[in-house]
DRENKEVEX-86962 format. One record per residue: z, y, x of N, C-alpha, C in turn; residue in one letter. Coordinates in steps of 0.2 Angstrom, whole numbers, plus 2048, in hexadecimal, padded with zeros to 3 digits. Layout:
// residues N
ZYXZYXZYXA
...
This chain:
// residues 403
CECF959B7CE9F939BBCEAF919C2M
CE7F8B9C6CE7F8A9CCCE3F8B9CFT
CE6F8D9D4CE0F909DBCE1F8D9DFG
CE0F869E1CE1F819E5CDBF7B9E4T
CD6F789E8CD3F759E6CD5F6F9E1P
CD1F6D9DECD5F669D9CCFF619DAL
CD1F5C9D9CCDF559D8CCEF549D2R
CC7F559D0CC5F539C7CC2F4E9C5I
CC5F4A9C2CC2F459C1CC0F419B9V
CBAF3E9BACB6F419B3CB4F3A9B2R
CB6F399ADCB1F319A8CAFF329A5L
CABF2D9A5CA4F2C99DCA2F2899DA
CA0F26997C9DF1F994C95F22990N
C91F1D98FC8EF1D98CC87F2398FF
C87F21996C83F2599BC7FF2299DV
C78F2299EC74F1D9A2C6CF219A5A
C6BF1D9A9C66F219ACC5FF269A7P
C60F239A0C59F2699EC5EF2B996A
C63F2A999C68F2F994C68F37997S
C66F3B991C65F42991C6DF47992G
C6DF4B98DC70F4E98CC78F4E991G
C7CF4698FC81F44990C7FF47997L
C7CF4299BC7CF459A3C7AF499A6R
C76F4E9A3C72F539A6C7AF579A7T
C7FF579A2C84F5D9A0C89F599A5A
C89F529A8C8EF529ABC8BF529B4L
C86F539B7C83F539BBC84F5D9BBR
C83F619B8C81F679B8C89F699BBE
C90F679B5C96F689B5C99F659BCL
C97F5F9BEC99F5E9C6C96F619CAG
C91F649CBC8CF699CFC91F6F9CFK
C93F739CBC98F779C9C9BF779CAG
CA1F729C9CA8F729CBCA6F739D3Y
CA5F6D9D7CA1F6D9DECA1F739E0R
C9DF779E0C9BF7D9E2CA0F829E2A
CA5F819DECABF869D9CB2F869DFA
CB0F7F9E3CB5F7D9E9CBAF789E8G
CB7F749DFCBBF6E9E0CB7F679E1H
CBCF629DFCB8F5B9E0CB7F569DBE
CB3F589D7CAEF539D5CAEF4D9D2P
CB2F489CECB0F419D1CADF3D9CAV
CA8F3A9CCCA6F3A9C4CA7F2E9C2L
CA8F2E9BECA9F279BDCA8F249B6V
CA1F209B8C9DF1D9B1C9BF159B2V
C99F149AFC98F0B9AFC8FF0C9B1P
C90F059B2C87F039B7C86EFC9B6G
C83EF99BDC80EF39BBC87EEF9C1E
C87EF59C6C8DEF29C9C91EF59CDR
C95EF49D2C99EFC9D6C94F009DAH
C95F079DAC95F0C9DEC97F109E1T
C97F149E5C9CF199E8C99F209ECD
C95F249E9C91F299EDC92F2F9ECR
C8FF339F1C90F3A9EFC8AF3F9EFV
C88F439E8C82F449E6C85F4B9E4T
C7FF4F9E4C80F559E2C84F579DDE
C88F549D8C8EF559D5C93F519D7Q
C92F529DDC99F4D9DFC96F489E0G
CA0F439E3CA0F3D9E2CA0F399DBR
C9BF349DAC99F309D5C9DF2A9D7V
C9FF279D3CA1F1E9D3C9DF1B9CCI
C9BF159CBC98F129C8C9EF0B9C8T
CA1F079C3CA4F039C0C9FEFF9BDL
C9DEF99BFC99EF49BACA0EF59B2P
C96EF59ABC99EF59A7C94EF29A2G
C95EEF99EC90EEB999C8CEF0997P
C85EEE994C83EF2991C83EF1989P
C82EF6984C84EF497EC7DEF397AL
C7BEEC979C79EE9974C74EF196CP
C6EEF196FC6CEF696AC6CEFD96CG
C6DEFD972C6EF04976C68F07979T
C66F0597CC61F06980C63F07988G
C66F05987C69F05990C72F07991G
C75F0A98BC7CF0F98DC82F0798FY
C85F09994C8BF04995C90F06996R
C98F04993C9EF05995CA1F03997V
CA7F0899BCACF0399FCB1F0099AL
CB1EFA99CCB3EF7997CBBEF5999T
CBBEF49A1CC0EF09A4CC5EF69A6D
CCBEF599FCD0EFB9A4CD5EFC9A8R
CD4EF69ABCD8EF49B0CD4EF79B4R
CD0EF79B3CCBEF89BACCEF009BBR
CCAF029B6CC9F0C9B5CCFF0B9B7V
CD5F0A9B3CDCF109B5CDCF0E9BDA
CDFF059C0CDFF089C7CD9F0B9CBA
CD4F0D9C8CCFF119CECD1F1A9CCL
CD5F1A9C5CD9F219C5CDEF219C8L
CE2F1B9CACE6F1C9CECE6F1C9D5A
CE0F199D6CDFF1C9DECDCF259E1E
CD6F269DDCD5F2A9DCCD9F339DAL
CE0F2F9D8CE5F359D7CE3F3B9D6A
CE1F3C9CDCDCF419CDCE1F479CBP
CE2F509CDCE4F549CCCE3F579C4D
CDCF559C1CDAF559BBCD6F4F9B9R
CD7F4E9B2CD2F4A9AECCFF4C9A8L
CC5F499ABCC1F4E9A1CBEF449A1E
CBFF4699ACBDF3F997CB8F42992V
CB3F3D994CACF3F990CA8F3998ES
CB0F36988CB0F31985CB5F3297FD
CB4F32978CB9F30973CBCF2B96ER
CB6F26972CB9F2096FCBCF1C973T
CB6F19978CBAF1497DCBDF1697ET
CBFF1C984CC3F1C989CC9F22987L
CCBF20981CCFF2697ECD8F25981R
CD8F1D983CDDF1B985CDDF2098CW
CDAF23990CDBF25996CDEF2D994T
CE0F2F990CE4F3498ECEBF3298EG
CEDF2D98DCF5F2B98CCF4F28995R
CF0F25997CF3F2599DCF1F2A9A3W
CEFF2F9A1CEFF379A5CF7F3B9A2A
CFAF3899DD00F3A99BD04F3799FR
D04F3099FD0BF2C9A4D08F2F9ABR
D05F319B1D02F329B4D03F399B6A
D06F3D9B0D06F449B0CFEF479B4R
CFCF479B1CF3F4C9B4CF2F4E9AEV
CF0F539ACCEFF569A8CE4F549A7P
CE5F5299FCDEF5099FCDBF52999A
CD3F53999CD2F55994CCCF5398FV
CCAF5298ACC5F50986CBFF56986M
CBAF50987CB4F56985CAFF5297EV
CAFF5697ACADF56975CA6F56975S
CA1F50974C99F50975C97F5096FH
C9CF4D968C98F4B963C9CF4B95EE
C9AF50957CA1F4E950CA0F4794FT
CA6F45950CA8F3E94CCA5F3D946T
CA9F41941CA6F4093CC9DF4093AD
C99F4493EC93F4493DC8FF40941G
C92F3B946C91F3594AC92F30943V
C96F2F940C98F2693CC95F2C936L
C91F31933C8EF3192EC87F2E92FR
C84F30936C7DF2F937C7CF26938T
C83F2393BC83F1D937C84F1A933W
C83F1B92DC84F1B927C8AF1B922G
C8FF1C927C96F1E922C98F2391EL
C99F22917C9AF28912C9FF2D914P
C9CF33911C9FF38915CA7F39917E
CA8F36911CB0F3590FCB2F31916H
CB2F2C916CB3F29916CB3F2B922L
CABF2F923CAEF2F929CB2F3592BA
CB1F3A927CB7F3F925CBFF3D92AR
CC0F35922CC7F36925CC7F3092BR
CC2F2B92DCC3F2B935CC4F2F938A
CBEF35938CBFF3A93FCC4F3C941A
CC7F3E93ACCEF4393BCD4F3E940D
CD4F3793ECD7F33941CD6F34947S
CD1F31949CD0F33950CD0F38954L
CD0F3E950CD0F44955CD7F47955N
CDBF4494FCE4F46951CE5F42953T
CE3F3D956CE5F3995CCE3F3B963R
CDEF3D964CDAF3F96ACDFF4596BT
CDDF4A966CDFF50969CE8F5096CA
CEAF4B967CF2F4896ACF2F46971H
CEEF43972CEEF4097BCEDF44981V
CEAF4A97FCE7F4D985CE9F51984Y
CE8F54989CECF5B98BCE8F61988S
CE2F60988CDEF65983CD8F60980R
CD1F6597ACCCF6097ACC7F6797CV
CC2F6697CCBDF6997ECBAF6B97CV
CB4F70978CB1F6E972CACF75976C
CA5F71975CA0F76977C9CF7B970T
C9EF7B96BC9CF7F966CA0F80960T
CA1F8395ECA6F85958CA5F7F951G
C9EF7E953C9CF7794FCA2F73951F
CA2F71956CA4F6B959CAFF6B959A
CAFF73956CB7F74958CB7F73952E
CB4F7494CCB9F73944CBBF6D945R
CB9F67945CBCF5F943CC4F60946E
CC3F6594BCCBF6494FCCFF6694BF
CCCF6D94ACD0F72946CD2F6E940L
CCDF6D93DCCFF69937CD5F63935R
CD7F6393ACDDF5C93ACE4F6193FV
CE2F69941CE8F6E943CEBF6B949G
CE5F6A94FCE5F69957CE6F70959A
CEAF7095ECECF76960CEBF77968R
CE6F7496ACE5F72971CDFF71972N
CDBF7396CCD1F7596ECD0F7B971V
CCCF79975CC9F8197ACC2F8097AV
CBEF8797ACB8F86978CB3F88980R
CAEF83981CABF83989CA4F83986A
C9DF86987C99F85986C96F8098CP
C8EF7D98CC8DF7A990C85F7E991L
C82F7C994C7DF83998C75F7D999G
C73F8399CC6BF8299FC6BF839A5V
C66F829A9C65F839AFC5EF889ACD
C60F8E9AEC59F939AAC55F959B2L
C55F919B7C4EF929BBC4CF8C9BCT
C4FF869BAC4BF809B9C46F819B4E
C4BF859ACC46F849A8C46F8A9A5R
C3FF8C9A6C3AF919A6C34F979A4H
C34F9799FC2DF9999DC27F979A2P
C27F999A7C23F9A9A9C21F939ADV
C22F8D9AAC21F879AAC1CF859A5L
C1AF889A1C17F8999BC0EF869A1R
C0AF8499FC06F809A1BFFF7B99ED
BFCF8199CBF5F7E998BF1F78997P
BF3F7599EBEDF7099FBF3F6899DA
BFBF6B99DBFCF6399ABFEF67993L
BFCF6B991BFCF6B989BF6F6A985R
BF1F6B98BBEAF67987BE9F61987A
BEBF5F98ABEFF5798BBF1F52986R
BF5F57980BF7F5697CBF4F58975H
BF4F5F975BF3F62971BEBF66970A
BE5F6496CBDFF6996DBDFF6E96AR
BDBF7296DBDAF7996CBE0F7C966G
BE1F7E95EBE4F8095CBECF7D95AA
BE9F7595ABF0F71959BF7F7595BQ
BF9F74958C03F76957C05F6F95DT
C07F71960C0AF6B965C12F6A964L
C14F66961C1CF64961C1FF61964L
C22F60968C27F5D96CC2FF5B96BV
C2EF5496CC37F5396BC39F5096FM
C3FF53974C41F4E979C49F4C977A
C49F46975C4FF43972C51F3C975S
C55F39975C57F31972C55F2E96ER
C52F2996DC4FF25966C57F21966L
C59F24961C5EF21960C60F24958S
C64F1E953C65F2194CC6BF2894CV
C6DF28951C70F2F94CC6CF3794FE
C67F36954C63F3A958C5FF3C951K
C5DF3894AC58F37947C52F38948R
C50F3894EC4BF38951C46F3694BP
C44F34947C3EF33941C3EF3993FG
C42F3D93DC3FF44939C3AF4693ET
C3BF48945C32F4B947C2CF48945A
C2DF43944C26F3E940C25F4193CL
C2AF3F936C28F4292EC26F4B92DD
C2BF4F933C29F55935C20F54937T
C1FF51939C18F4F939C13F50937L
C14F4D931C10F4892CC0FF4D928E
C16F52925C16F57922C12F5B923A
C14F5E92AC0EF6492BC08F6392BL
C06F5C92ABFEF5992CBFBF59924L
BFFF56920BFDF5891BBFBF5D915R
C02F64919BFFF67919BF7F6D91CR
BF6F6B91EBF1F6B923BF2F6E929G
BF5F6F92CBF8F71934BF6F6C938R
BF3F6E93BBF0F6B941BF3F68949R
BF8F63947BFFF6194BBFEF5B94FA
C02F5B955C04F55958C09F5495CV
C0CF5095DC14F4F95FC15F4B966L
C17F4C96AC18F4B970C20F48970V
C23F42971C2AF3F972C2BF3D978V
C30F42979C34F40980C3BF3D980A
C3AF36982C42F35982C40F2D97FG
C46F2897FC45F2197FC4AF2197BD
C4BF17978C50F16975C4EF1096FG
C53F0F96CC52F08968C50F07963P
C4DF0F963C48F1095AC42F1295CL
C40F10963C39F13968C34F0E964R
C36F07963C2FF02960C30F02958A
C34F04955C33F0794FC2FF0C94CR
C30F11951C2DF17950C26F19952L
C24F14954C1CF14957C1AF11952E
C1BF0C951C19F0694BC18F0C945Q
C1DF0F942C1DF1593DC18F19941R
C16F1C946C12F21947C0AF1D946A
C0AF19949C03F14947C00F12942R
C08F0F93EC04F0F936C04F16930D
C06F1B933C04F2292DBFDF26933R
BFAF23938BF5F2593BBF6F2D93FG
BFEF2E941C00F35944BFFF3794AL
BFDF3B94DBFCF3C952C01F3E956P
C05F37959C0BF3B95EC08F35964V
C0CF3896AC0DF37971C13F34971T
C14F2F975C1EF2C976C1DF2B97EF
C20F31982C20F2F989C26F2C98CL
C2BF29987C2EF25989C34F2A98EG
C39F29991C3DF2E994C3AF3099BH
C3BF3699CC36F3B99FC3DF3C9A5V
C3BF379ACC41F3A9AFC41F3E9B4S
C3BF409B3C35F489B8C3AF4D9B3D
C3EF509B8C3FF579B1C3CF5B9B3R
C37F5E9B8C33F629B8C2FF629B6A
C2BF5B9B2C27F599AEC27F5A9A6L
C2FF569A5C32F5B99EC31F6599DL
C35F669A0C35F6C9A0C2CF7099FG
C29F6C9A3C22F709A0C21F6C99AT
C21F68998C21F66992C25F6B98CL
C29F6B98EC2DF71988C28F75989Q
C28F7998FC24F7F98FC20F8298CA
C1BF7C98CC13F7B989C14F78982S
C19F7A97EC1AF77979C1BF7D973A
C18F7C96EC18F82968C1FF82965D
C21F7C964C29F7C95EC2AF75965V
C32F76963C36F6E966C3AF6F95EC
C3BF6995FC3EF63958C45F5F95BL
C4BF63955C52F6095AC54F5B954A
C53F57950C58F5594AC5CF5294AP
C5FF5094EC66F4C94FC6BF5194BG
C6CF4E945C73F54941C7AF53944P
C7AF5294AC81F5394BC83F52952A
C7FF56957C80F5A95CC84F6095AE
C87F5F961C8CF64961C89F68966T
C83F68969C81F6D96CC79F6D96FF
C77F68970C71F67970C6DF6B977G
C6EF6797FC6EF68985C64F67985L
C61F6497FC58F64980C56F6897DA
C5BF6B979C57F73974C5AF79976A
C5DF7A97BC5EF7E980C5BF7E985L
C58F7A98AC54F7998EC4CF7B98CE
C4BF79985C44F7B980C42F83981A
C4CF85980C4BF8E97FC49F90983M
C4CF8D988C4BF91991C45F90991A
C40F8C991C3AF8E991C35F9098FC
C38F93987C38F99985C32F9597EG
C34F9197DC32F8C977C39F8D973T
C38F8E96BC39F8D967C3CF88964P
C42F87960C44F8095EC49F80957V
C43F7C955C47F7994DC49F7294DV
C52F7594BC57F7194CC5AF71943A
C5EF68944C62F68940C68F6C93CS
C67F70937C6AF73933C75F6F934A
C76F6A932C7AF67934C7DF6693BS
C7CF6A93EC7DF67944C80F6E947S
C81F6D94EC84F75953C7DF7A954A
C78F76956C72F7B957C71F80954L
C71F8194FC71F8594BC73F8E94FP
C7AF8D951C80F90954C7EF9095CE
C79F8E95CC77F8D964C70F8F965V
C6CF91961C66F92962C64F9B95BI
C6AF9A959C69FA1956C63FA4954G
C62FAA954C5BFAD94DC55FAA951S
C55FA795AC50FA795CC4CFA095BS
C4FF9A956C4DF94954C4DF9594DG
C4DF90947C4EF8E943C51F89942A
C55F8593EC58F81937C54F80933S
C55F79933C54F7492CC5AF70929A
C59F71921C5EF6991EC59F6591ES
C5BF5F91FC57F5B91BC51F5791EG
C4EF5691AC48F51922C41F52924G
C3DF50923C34F53927C35F59923G
C34F5991AC32F62917C34F6691ER
C3AF65919C40F6C91DC3EF6C922A
C3EF67927C3CF6C92FC34F6D92EF
C33F6A92EC2AF6D92DC2AF7492AA
C2BF75925C2EF7C923C31F82928D
C36F7E92CC39F82931C34F85937A
C2FF7E938C2BF8093DC27F8693CV
C23F85935C1EF8D933C21F90933E
C29F91931C2BF97932C2BF9A939L
C2DF9593EC2CF98947C25F9C946L
C21F95944C19F97945C14F9E944L
C1AFA193FC17FA893DC1AFAD941E
C1CFAD945C1FFB1949C1AFB094ER
C1AFB6951C14FB8958C16FB395ER
C12FAF962C14FAC965C18FAE96CE
C16FB796FC1AFB8974C20FBA972P
C22FBC96CC27FBF967C2DFB8966E
C2BFB1965C2DFAC964C30FAA96BR
C2DFA996FC30FA4974C34FAA97AR
C34FB2979C35FB797AC3DFB597AE
C3EFB3971C45FB496FC47FAC96FA
C44FA7972C47FA2975C49FA297CA
C47FA4982C48FA5987C4DFAA986R
C4FFB1981C53FB4982C5BFB3981A
C5AFAC97AC5FFA9978C63FA497DR
C5FFA0983C60F9C985C65FA098CA
C62FA698DC66FAA993C6DFAB992E
C6FFAA98CC77FAB989C79FA498BC
C77FA0990C7AF97992C77F95997F
C7AF9A99EC7BF969A4C80F939A5G
C7BF8D9AAC83F899ADC87F8B9B1W
C89F929B4C8DF959B5C94F969B2G
C91F9C9ACC95F9A9A5C99F949A6T
C93F8E9A2C9AF889A1C9CF869A6A
C9DF879ACCA0F839B2CA7F879AFV
CA8F8D9B1CACF939B1CB1F909A9E
CAEF8F9A5CB1F8D99BCB7F8699EA
CB2F839A2CB4F7C9A2CBAF7B9A8F
CB7F7E9ACCC0F7F9B3CC3F829B0L
CC2F879ABCC8F899A8CCCF839A2A
CC9F839A1CCDF7E99CCD1F7999FA
CD0F789A7CD2F749ADCD9F749AEH
CD9F7F9ABCDFF819B0CDDF839B9D
CD5F849B9CD2F849C1CD1F8A9C0A
CCFF8B9C6CCDF929C9CC4F919CCE
CC2F969CBCBBF969D1CBBF969D6V
CBCF929DDCC0F949E2CBBF979E8L
CB5F959E7CAEF989ECCA9F999E4R
CA2F9D9E7C9DF9C9E4C98F989E7R
C93F969E2C8FF929E4C8DF949EEA
C89F8E9F2C89F909F7C8CF8B9FDG
C91F8B9FEC95F84A03C96F7F9FES
C96F7AA01C98F749FFC9EF6FA02R
CA3F6C9FDCA7F68A02CA4F65A05P
CA9F61A07CA5F5BA0ECA8F55A0BA
CA4F50A0DCA0F48A08CA9F47A0AV
CADF44A06CB3F3EA08CB0F39A0BP
CB7F3AA11CB6F34A15CB4F2EA12E
CB0F27A15CAFF20A13CAAF21A0CG
CA9F27A07CA5F26A04C9EF27A07V
C9AF25A03C91F24A08C8DF2AA04A
C8BF2EA07C88F32A04C80F30A01R
C7FF339F9C77F319F8C72F379FAD
C6EF32A01C6AF39A02C65F3B9FDP
C64F399F9C5FF3C9F5C63F429EES
C68F409EEC6DF449EAC6CF459E2A
C6AF3F9DEC65F3F9D7C6AF389D4S
C6AF3A9CFC6DF379C9C6AF2D9CAW
C64F2C9C6C62F269C8C66F229CFP
C66F249D5C66F229DAC70F1F9DAS
C71F229D5C7AF209D5C7BF1B9D0V
C75F1A9CAC75F159C5C72F109C7T
C6DF109CCC68F089CEC6EF039CDR
């Protein structure tokens, strides 16, 4: 462990103003690194070059083209420019959150003798299967990619045992575990709002909520299938979808065609409103089959709302017995919803909150810093000075960085 302040440069692709879990993780880890006495610098793609200091530290955007069909995701494609920026920043540590297009930075770090960490935010074979690749081919491709990843980085950080398994399968010995977390103050059961609930659900109707990116790997259509299965069984239920993505128009059309009571809110940028919605629901749905942690689900549990998650994801490991998991499609998810609703409401809400309290961001930050061989130099309170020549962002919020 090193007891000196470190410049931790973080690279990430597939981040957009309307993206969710990864953006939240980057923000909270950056805030934590900064509060611990280190200097975090985040580099992400955007429309143009910007360089500002925010609550999560210095954030630099480099021009990156949007990926068609992804709903706004951009990618850092100019390797020379990224490498030049890295050389200019002279990091003490490198942290990369993209195992595909940014994997080359591991070789850069080796040449520069900079310890580098790759963060596994998804399982490779799981994502490939959701895109239609047969299981045996997905596994073969994942094993090849993961072997090369583990070879070029000093360490691979996995947030759950589920994420870790695909690296252990190829014999990687430099894998460490570091969980993500949840803001237990920002997300709390006291946010439950009868007036908001009444806007979406009438009387004894069951209010289901899904907060997810509407893209193929998240399997958002399962939420509509779940609602339909519950309605066929005679349960009065409605669904509210918070999130946007390339599948939104198709899902809205499906809901209209089937006469399903679904409200599509689009991307909810107001985090307080999203927390209130999660707290006011009866059950939250997390159908993504390849999630390696599931921040939206954890946030719902912090609000006292139990979660039904895909059994093929890491979420059963995260939610424990406070939620339920389902193997398969809408009918299986409907079974799991019914199972949760059989519990007394105070009991299921208390259990969800208690489980979420096992995952604070403070613990996550310390675990990530340990992966960097970095110590917590000070506790939250004072903040480091703004680097000379860098504009301060007065609103200290993510959208101001990416506009």
